[in-house]
C-alpha positions, -999 to +999 in steps of 0.1 A: +581-241+683+577-280+681+602-297+657+571-316+640+555-275+629+587-260+624+593-287+593+560-284+575+564-245+580+599-254+560+576-269+531+563-237+527+596-219+521+610-247+499+577-246+479+576-208+473+612-208+458+602-241+434+575-218+424+594-188+418+618-205+399+594-224+374+574-184+372+613-169+360+617-197+331+584-188+316+560-216+329+537-194+341+535-158+355+535-149+384+547-113+387+545-110+429+557-147+442+591-131+438+587-106+467+582-137+490+619-149+488+653-135+495+671-152+468+655-165+434+672-204+429+667-220+396+655-254+399+659-283+374+635-286+346+617-317+361+609-294+396+602-264+373+571-290+354+562-303+387+552-268+401+541-258+368+511-283+367+503-281+404+498-239+397+481-248+366+457-272+385+448-253+412+446-221+388+421-240+365+397-249+394+401-210+408+392-194+377+361-222+371+349-204+403+354-170+397+338-177+362+303-197+373+301-170+403+305-138+383+275-128+391+273-132+426+270-102+447+294-117+475+322-142+468+345-155+485+378-177+486+389-193+521+431-208+514+440-229+543+474-233+552+481-205+524+519-197+535+534-176+511+515-182+485+508-154+457+471-160+448+454-130+456+481-107+442+480-126+411+438-122+409+441-089+422+465-078+393+443-096+372+412-081+379+401-110+386+388-108+416+352-088+416+333-086+444+351-113+459+374-117+488+407-136+493+411-152+528+443-164+544+447-189+572+479-203+584+500-208+616+505-175+636+544-171+631+542-178+595+511-152+587+533-128+609+561-132+586+539-129+555+524-096+569+557-082+579+570-088+542+539-076+528+544-045+547+580-034+542+575-044+499+562-013+480+545-036+453+527-060+476+514-032+498+506-012+465+478-044+461+467-037+494+441-008+495+437-005+531+449-020+560+441-031+602+471-047+610+472-061+643+507-074+655+491-098+678+465-112+656+443-133+645+439-108+620+473-096+605+464-085+573+428-065+563+415-048+536+384-049+513+394-080+495+421-093+517+421-110+552+456-125+567+448-147+595+473-166+622+452-192+634+461-231+636+434-247+611+433-279+633+416-258+661+384-255+647+365-232+668+392-207+669+390-209+629+355-198+630+357-175+652+391-157+635+369-157+605+337-147+618+359-119+632+376-113+597+339-110+579+338-145+565+302-145+551+286-180+556+261-183+528+282-167+501+298-187+474+334-200+488+360-219+472+380-237+499+418-240+490+443-269+502+470-270+486+493-301+501+482-287+533+457-316+552+483-347+548+503-332+571+483-335+599+471-366+617+437-377+595+417-371+624+420-331+620+423-333+582+389-353+581+374-327+608+382-299+586+367-315+555+336-320+575+332-289+593+334-270+560+307-287+543+289-284+576+294-245+579+296-232+538+266-246+523+274-230+489+310-244+484+335-260+462+369-278+481+395-280+462+426-299+472+458-309+459+481-338+479+498-370+471+487-405+460+498-439+457+524-446+487+530-483+480+552-483+452+585-477+446+580-440+436+551-435+468+580-456+492+611-425+482+585-400+481+569-410+517+607-418+529+618-382+515+591-367+540+598-389+570+636-375+567+622-337+568+596-351+595+571-340+575+549-377+574+525-379+549+493-389+566+464-389+549+485-417+524+479-446+552+446-439+550+439-424+517+458-442+491+444-435+455+418-411+442+387-435+445+396-435+485+398-395+486+361-397+466+347-413+494+364-394+522+348-363+508+312-379+503+317-395+535+319-359+551+294-347+538+302-333+500+275-338+477+292-349+447+336-350+444+355-354+412+395-363+415+422-368+391+456-375+389+476-352+374+485-372+341+451-371+341+449-334+344+475-327+322+463-346+291+424-343+299+423-300+307+458-288+294+450-281+257+478-295+231+491-262+224+502-252+257+517-286+261+536-278+235+550-249+248+557-267+275+581-283+259+598-255+240+608-239+277+638-260+288+661-290+275+638-323+289+646-357+293+634-373+321+601-386+309+596-412+335+600-391+363+575-362+352+548-391+346+557-408+377+554-376+398+525-364+378+508-401+389+514-394+424+497-362+430+461-356+423+437-327+417+403-328+440+370-308+436+342-313+461+311-296+460+280-288+482+251-262+470+231-259+437+258-240+419+292-256+427+288-285+406+296-265+379+326-260+389+338-294+391+366-311+373+352-332+349+348-369+354+365-377+320+385-346+306+398-349+271+416-375+252+436-389+289+461-413+284+450-432+309+436-466+298+399-475+311+408-509+312+432-522+332+458-547+326+449-587+322+471-598+353+478-632+358+474-647+391+512-660+386+537-635+402+576-644+395+596-640+420+629-615+422+660-620+438+690-596+443+726-603+433+754-599+457+773-571+432+769-534+433+761-524+400+744-493+393+736-466+363+709-454+343+710-450+307+734-477+300+732-502+276+744-540+276+751-570+257+757-606+262+794-612+248+791-648+257+769-673+283+774-657+317+792-625+303+770-593+299+789-564+290+780-528+302+786-492+284+775-456+293+752-444+318+750-424+347+756-430+384+766-418+416+801-407+407+782-387+375+781-397+335+810-421+325+823-442+299+833-466+320+829-506+305+819-531+331+816-563+325+799-586+348+807-622+349+785-651+365+806-676+389+795-707+405+790-679+441+770-654+419+776-623+396+809-599+399+818-570+380+850-559+364+862-527+347+873-530+313+897-506+294+884-506+258+910-502+231+894-463+224+873-442+243+839-446+233+825-410+247+800-403+278+769-411+262+733-424+276+704-439+261+725-454+233+724-488+218+743-521+212+737-542+189+754-575+187+758-584+152+774-624+141+810-629+151+807-618+183+807-580+183+789-556+181+777-519+173+776-493+194+754-465+178+737-430+191+730-416+225+736-384+244+757-366+267+730-345+276+701-332+262+718-309+241+748-332+236+739-361+208+769-384+205+776-384+168+805-414+168+797-450+158+819-477+170+821-513+163+830-536+196+851-569+192+856-590+226+887-614+232+870-646+241+901-658+266+900-658+302+913-622+306+885-598+291+892-576+260+879-553+241+889-537+210+864-507+197+870-490+161+853-461+150+831-469+121+837-442+092+804-448+076+794-440+039+758-431+028+737-410+042+734-413+080+704-406+104+704-376+124+720-378+160+697-396+186+691-411+215+660-435+230+659-448+200+662-487+185+693-506+167+679-539+158+700-566+138+679-574+104+687-597+076+683-586+035+689-607+009+720-627+029+736-598+047+734-579+081+720-542+085+714-529+115+677-511+117+678-476+132+640-466+142+627-439+162+642-419+189+650-382+200+673-354+193+686-321+204+657-297+194+634-323+210+614-337+184+600-370+185+618-393+153+598-419+133+621-426+106+639-459+100+680-467+084+700-496+075+732-497+084+752-523+062+776-541+086+799-552+065+801-531+039+801-499+072+780-483+040+741-465+053+720-485+024+682-477+014+660-502+015+624-503+004+599-504+033+561-507+025+538-506+049+519-479+072+548-470+097+543-470+129+541-436+147+570-417+154+579-425+192+613-435+216+617-451+246+603-484+229+621-516+220+626-532+198+640-568+190+653-591+160+624-613+148+629-638+116+651-618+099+629-582+104+620-569+140+593-564+163+588-530+179+568-520+212+557-493+229+576-465+237+561-425+237+547-406+210+547-370+197+522-360+216+544-377+253+514-401+255+526-442+262+518-467+232+508-499+237+509-509+199+530-538+185+546-535+149+564-559+131+585-558+102+588-583+078+614-591+054+601-590+018+617-599-016+624-564-023+631-551+014+606-551+043+571-545+052+556-531+086+526-553+092+506-539+128+497-567+152+464-565+170+467-576+203+441-589+229+433-578+253+457-551+244+485-545+266+489-512+287+505-488+271+541-485+282+577-471+277+614-473+290+610-511+292+630-533+277+624-565+256+633-599+247+618-629+216+615-663+227+606-684+198+570-670+192+561-648+225+574-612+226+587-610+265+584-573+278+598-562+310+592-528+332+586-498+321+565-469+330+525-463+319+496-444+335+476-468+348+471-464+382+470-502+391+507-509+401+536-507+378+545-533+352+560-562+356+561-586+328+540-588+294+538-620+273+531-613+242+525-642+214+532-631+183+512-658+165+483-659+183+484-623+191+470-629+228+489-616+260+492-619+301+506-595+321+522-606+354+535-587+381+564-590+399+571-603+436+598-579+450+596-591+483+630-603+492+646-567+475+652-545+503+649-513+483+624-497+461+629-518+424+623-492+400+624-505+366+630-477+337+664-465+321+674-504+331+689-530+306+680-567+310+694-600+297+683-633+287+707-655+311+721-688+298+712-705+333+698-741+331+665-724+345+653-694+326+657-662+340+663-624+332+690-601+344+683-572+350+707-541+356+706-503+369+672-486+367+661-461+390+656-420+386+658-385+394+621-388+420+611-353+418+621-332+445+628-362+465+661-372+455+675-395+426+668-434+433+693-457+421+690-496+422+722-507+438+722-539+426+710-563+396+682-581+401+670-617+382+636-627+376+624-665+376+610-673+347+602-711+356+566-707+362+563-695+326+586-717+313+564-732+293+544-703+278+577-690+263+584-722+245 
């Protein structure tokens, strides 16, 4: 067997194990999948979610087809590259196949293995009412409602002949299913399959699930993964997005076509109650990777004939989180350069100690989760990293905050070691400004009513009646709740203080930004309780009694995002990086004028960065160099089943081209 063919078939084995894992954890019900694997292996929650949304999308389309063809005397499902899929057995078990026949086509050796599994398993064999098995094919299993064929789907004449032998009715309503199959072929073959299906099946619905967006950082990592497996995703080159896929089908003879990325499908067609159930299944804290995975896969339906348009996906499903209006891009792109120092980490927190000194705490890296503290020092030849030994251990923590306070210190608050274990300790840092960096850590034993433990929150220095308070807002906790409460910590008295806050509070959120601004703060973005990115900006303004929330209506509205960083420069809020659900590139920098309530998006020129730059779960500091720039440290993420990516070096963003707008 050729190596490429063997590797492509290997994706079937990996896929079915992942589906079994998701079913075992309660993401969906399928009692038959387990019979197609030798051993059940539990996958990570992110992978379980990814296979859930894949299963949900295909199931939605299949059920819709069966619903609209319910009164037809004959109807068919033709699954191309079916592998060890359990679709027939699940539908038969649900009593959903009345008057329907399922045809499955795959490589002969795959179909032969599947036939052997079916005939040797009493549960699977019991779902086949009669059998006329052939050891040589092309029909390896044949029953009244199930036909398993072993044919290379690229060989059009052989497929057509084998389906005819197996009893496919070319005139009957037919659903053609391709679940991550055609993309492994050269596009000349996959285009031919799409074309002959349209030509031979005049009353049909084509359902396809595949990858998109190959050129952004996540897409590059996705492509590299499949190339290492010798399973190149060929369709991505010619059909990189949903619009290209839609035109592809229309050009190949299909009459109508709707293509949605999986964020649109999940939020538009999965009911809120079901999405809430999903949140309760496993501890989960990989939102960035979940949304990026969903933005890089699509579900497509294309129709031929008068009956099939009813089975198409809706063009504008429900309340989609994907903005209908794209970013207001400037023609200016900001240059990004790498720095000659190796520092990586996800979920770290940073603080500028003094000019040219940036302290990094917590996070996780290739070495695991650690409590190590590092100091980045800027010297004439560039930045270098040194380890700092603190006077006390601040515990392992990710997604915490380090808030600078007057006098050269900082407050370390919140974070987690795992989604079930928030960090409860609170520390005050003080720094020695001599040549040898020294760090004193003092645990703060605060009085008053403290906030519930949390992470992915914000902690901002504010001022009330001449005194400094750290304002803690939002975040999430170990129960999975997204928080919308706020607490004030008196730095001097180490006391959680109640201060009146008027106005309409921002909705609950996590992974947002909050910056000090005129004694109060400015909150931007984040992820809502519904799991949807936010794009609002709310200012916390000091008053005589306390503070007041004021929502700022920005025009044009920035594209909603979360897991970003932000800085205030005069009357400007500079937001960098993050994750959004828009299909137009990835977030760069958006500059929001707080006074004029206007905004402008700037893309990042990363051509000099030799690796995919993923700007989420990272840190950002404004450097005090002669030329204005940002120092971005860490970042990356677990890219679904494609492996974890770490930005290996800090990068700088040159702000000279927009310096005049930051004054």
